[in-house]
C-alpha positions in Angstrom: 7.4 15.2 -2.2 6.1 15.3 -6.1 2.6 14.5 -5.9 3.3 12.8 -9.6 4.5 9.4 -9.7 8.2 7.8 -10.9 6.0 5.3 -12.5 2.0 3.3 -13.0 0.1 3.0 -10.4 -2.3 1.2 -11.6 1.1 -0.9 -13.0 2.4 -1.1 -9.2 -1.3 -2.9 -8.3 -0.1 -4.8 -10.7 3.1 -5.9 -9.7 1.2 -6.0 -5.6 -1.4 -8.3 -6.0 0.8 -10.8 -8.0 3.3 -10.4 -5.4 0.6 -10.5 -2.0 -0.8 -13.5 -4.1 2.3 -15.7 -3.2 1.5 -15.7 0.5 -0.9 -18.5 1.2 1.6 -21.0 -0.9 5.0 -19.5 1.8 2.9 -19.3 5.1 0.6 -22.4 4.5 4.5 -24.6 3.0 5.5 -23.4 6.3 4.7 -25.5 10.0 5.9 -23.0 11.8 2.7 -21.3 14.0 1.3 -18.8 12.2 1.4 -16.4 15.2 5.2 -17.3 14.6 5.2 -16.6 10.9 3.5 -13.5 11.0 5.6 -11.6 13.2 9.0 -12.6 11.2 7.1 -11.9 8.3 7.1 -8.5 10.4 10.5 -8.6 11.5 12.1 -8.5 8.8 10.4 -6.4 6.5 11.3 -4.2 9.5 15.2 -4.5 8.9 14.8 -4.3 5.2 13.0 -1.0 5.5 15.1 0.4 8.1 18.2 1.5 6.1 15.5 3.6 3.6 13.8 5.5 6.8 17.2 6.1 8.5 18.3 7.2 5.4 15.3 9.5 5.0 15.1 11.0 7.5 12.4 8.5 8.8 13.2 9.5 12.6 13.7 13.3 12.5 9.8 13.2 10.4 8.2 10.9 13.2 8.8 13.7 15.9 7.5 16.6 13.5 3.9 14.4 13.2 2.7 15.0 16.6 1.9 12.8 19.1 -1.5 12.4 17.9 -0.3 11.2 14.3 2.1 8.9 16.1 -0.8 7.2 17.8 -2.5 6.5 14.9 -0.2 5.1 13.4 1.0 2.5 15.8 -2.8 1.8 16.0 -3.0 0.7 12.6 -0.3 -1.5 12.6 -1.6 -3.1 16.0 -4.7 -3.3 13.4 -2.1 -4.9 10.9 -0.8 -7.6 13.6 -4.1 -8.5 14.1 -5.9 -8.3 10.7 -2.5 -11.6 9.6 -2.9 -13.9 13.0 -6.1 -14.2 12.2 -5.6 -14.4 7.9 -3.1 -17.2 8.3 -4.5 -18.9 11.2 -7.0 -19.1 9.0 -4.9 -21.0 6.2 -5.0 -24.4 8.7 -8.4 -24.5 9.1 -9.8 -23.6 5.3 -8.5 -23.8 1.7 -6.5 -21.7 0.5 -9.2 -20.3 -1.8 -11.5 -19.8 1.0 -9.1 -18.5 3.1 -7.8 -15.0 0.7 -11.4 -14.4 -0.7 -12.6 -14.2 3.1 -9.8 -12.1 3.3 -10.6 -9.8 0.5 -13.9 -8.6 1.5 -13.8 -5.6 2.5 -14.4 -3.6 -0.8 -17.6 -2.7 0.0 -17.1 -1.5 3.7 -13.8 0.3 2.6 -15.6 2.8 -0.2 -18.2 2.9 2.1 -15.7 4.7 4.8 -13.9 6.8 2.5 -16.5 7.6 0.2 -18.1 9.6 3.5 -15.0 10.5 6.1 -11.5 10.8 3.1 -13.7 12.6 -0.5 -12.5 9.6 -2.0 -15.8 10.4 -4.1 -17.1 6.9 -5.7 -18.6 6.5 -9.5 -20.5 4.7 -10.6 -18.0 2.6 -12.3 -15.9 2.2 -9.8 -19.2 1.2 -7.6 -20.2 -1.2 -10.4 -16.8 -2.9 -10.6 -17.0 -3.3 -6.6 -20.2 -4.8 -6.6 -19.7 -7.0 -9.8 -16.2 -8.1 -8.2 -18.9 -9.0 -4.9 -20.9 -10.8 -6.8 -18.1 -13.4 -7.8 -16.5 -13.4 -4.5 -20.1 -14.9 -3.3 -19.9 -17.2 -6.5 -16.7 -18.9 -5.3 -17.7 -19.0 -1.1 -20.5 -20.9 -2.4 -18.4 -24.2 -2.9 -17.8 -24.3 0.8 -20.9 -22.7 2.9 -21.7 -25.7 4.0 -18.9 -27.8 4.9 -18.7 -27.1 8.1 -16.5 -27.6 11.0 -13.0 -25.8 10.8 -14.0 -25.2 7.8 -15.9 -22.2 9.0 -13.9 -21.1 11.5 -11.4 -20.5 8.9 -13.7 -19.1 6.8 -14.3 -16.3 10.0 -10.9 -16.0 11.0 -10.1 -15.6 7.6 -13.5 -12.6 7.6 -11.9 -11.0 10.8 -8.6 -10.7 8.8 -10.4 -9.0 5.8 -12.2 -5.9 8.1 -8.6 -5.8 9.2 -7.0 -5.3 5.9 -10.5 -3.3 5.1 -9.3 -0.7 8.4 -5.3 -1.0 7.3 -6.1 0.8 3.9 -8.4 3.0 5.0 -5.6 4.2 7.3 -2.8 4.2 4.6 -5.0 6.1 1.9 -5.4 8.6 5.3 -1.9 8.1 6.1 0.0 8.6 2.8 -2.2 11.7 1.4 1.1 13.5 4.3 3.6 10.7 5.0 5.8 9.5 3.0 6.4 5.6 2.2 9.4 4.2 4.6 8.1 6.9 7.2 4.5 5.6 6.5 5.2 1.0 6.4 8.1 1.5 8.9 6.7 2.5 11.8 3.5 0.4 11.5 5.3 -2.5 10.5 7.7 -2.7 13.4 4.1 -1.3 15.8 2.6 -4.8 14.3 5.9 -7.2 14.7 5.8 -5.7 18.5 1.8 -6.6 19.0 3.3 -9.7 17.2 5.7 -10.6 19.5 3.5 -10.2 22.7 0.7 -12.1 21.1 3.7 -15.3 20.7 4.4 -14.8 24.9 1.5 -14.8 25.3 0.1 -18.0 23.6 3.0 -19.9 24.4 5.0 -19.9 21.0 8.3 -20.5 20.4 10.4 -17.6 19.4 12.9 -19.4 18.2 15.2 -23.0 17.8 13.6 -23.8 14.0 15.0 -24.6 11.4 16.8 -22.8 9.0 14.2 -23.5 6.4 11.7 -22.1 8.2 13.2 -18.8 8.6 14.2 -18.7 4.9 10.7 -19.1 3.9 10.1 -16.3 6.2 12.1 -14.5 5.1 10.6 -15.1 1.3 7.7 -13.6 3.2 8.7 -11.0 4.1 10.9 -9.6 0.7 7.6 -10.7 -1.5 3.9 -11.0 -0.5 5.3 -8.1 2.3 7.6 -6.1 0.5 7.1 -6.4 -2.5 2.7 -6.3 -2.0 2.1 -4.4 0.7 4.5 -2.1 0.7 3.6 -1.3 -2.9 0.3 -0.5 -3.1 0.7 0.9 -0.3 2.9 3.7 -2.3 0.2 2.9 -4.9 -2.7 4.7 -2.0 -0.7 8.4 -2.2 -1.9 8.5 -6.2 -5.2 6.2 -6.3 -7.8 6.2 -3.9 -8.6 3.7 -1.1 -11.6 1.6 -2.8 -9.5 0.7 -5.7 -6.5 -0.5 -4.3 -9.0 -1.9 -2.4 -10.9 -3.8 -5.1 -7.8 -4.7 -6.7 -6.4 -6.7 -4.6 -8.9 -9.4 -5.4 -6.5 -10.3 -8.0 -5.2 -12.2 -5.4 -8.3 -14.8 -4.7 -7.8 -15.7 -8.0 -3.3 -15.9 -8.5 -3.2 -18.3 -4.7 -6.1 -19.9 -6.5 -3.8 -21.4 -9.4 -0.9 -21.3 -7.6 -2.6 -23.6 -4.1 -3.4 -25.7 -7.8 0.1 -26.5 -9.2 2.5 -26.1 -5.5 -0.4 -27.4 -3.1 -2.8 -29.8 -5.3 -5.8 -28.1 -4.3 -8.0 -28.8 -7.7 -9.7 -25.4 -8.0 -14.1 -26.4 -8.0 -16.1 -24.5 -10.3 -17.8 -21.8 -8.1 -13.8 -21.4 -7.7 -13.3 -20.7 -11.7 -16.5 -19.1 -12.4 -16.6 -16.9 -9.7 -12.9 -15.9 -10.6 -14.0 -14.6 -14.0 -16.8 -12.4 -12.8 -14.4 -10.8 -9.6 -11.6 -10.2 -12.5 -14.1 -8.3 -14.9 -14.9 -6.0 -12.0 -11.9 -5.1 -11.2 -10.9 -4.1 -14.4 -13.7 -2.0 -14.4 -13.1 -0.4 -11.0 -9.1 -0.3 -11.8 -9.3 1.0 -15.3 -8.4 4.9 -15.6 -10.3 7.4 -13.6 -10.8 10.4 -14.5 
């Protein structure tokens, strides 16, 4: 496997940010339970990746990684399932802007853990970019802090999703160091699908019987924010450090808020606009080529 990327990783991250920004809107359009949306998102993603996984000899490669690493991949899948279950649930309890902001609070601890355990050393510029981005996120959340009720519950669930997202990104950075893309993401997504299936059974959510348009939405959610979003930044994790990928995903709150304005009639307040600008400055600073 070549260590030279076929196209610029920063460009891949830009595409992934645009793709994941659509997730909250597509999810809001669905009337299915959150855990069902998450489950079908993962099931359809696995079905899309499976031919590439098999053609690439993924089964044999997984056999060679050993039991410990295989359990590690399953563990990352469990984390991903919790991330989606908590975050998608939060979208029904708070605004799109607040949900996607809280779920992307992960860069700070991702940077610290990555610095000490994955040897992805943080430069002063990257650290400054992370801190500036977090300031921007904090500005946006001020507008939602006094709402209380379900908004705070939604914010808390999104925060849980953010912690899980950080662990997921760190896991990707670790395993992508020696596993090719499909060998990594396919078992992780499959594990997440199984966990979400079990969650669906445990919560009594109907597994089938949804209108055709719901299944179309599940398919689009799998294709756009999952394949062109998550899978693409998992590809970038081989070439870009975890803190940079993590902070780059802070572009999602901005993109999602813009889409929510046009498609869901959710008007961003002053905090969102000001915080969005500050967040983007941090993203640009931290994601610029790191020599």
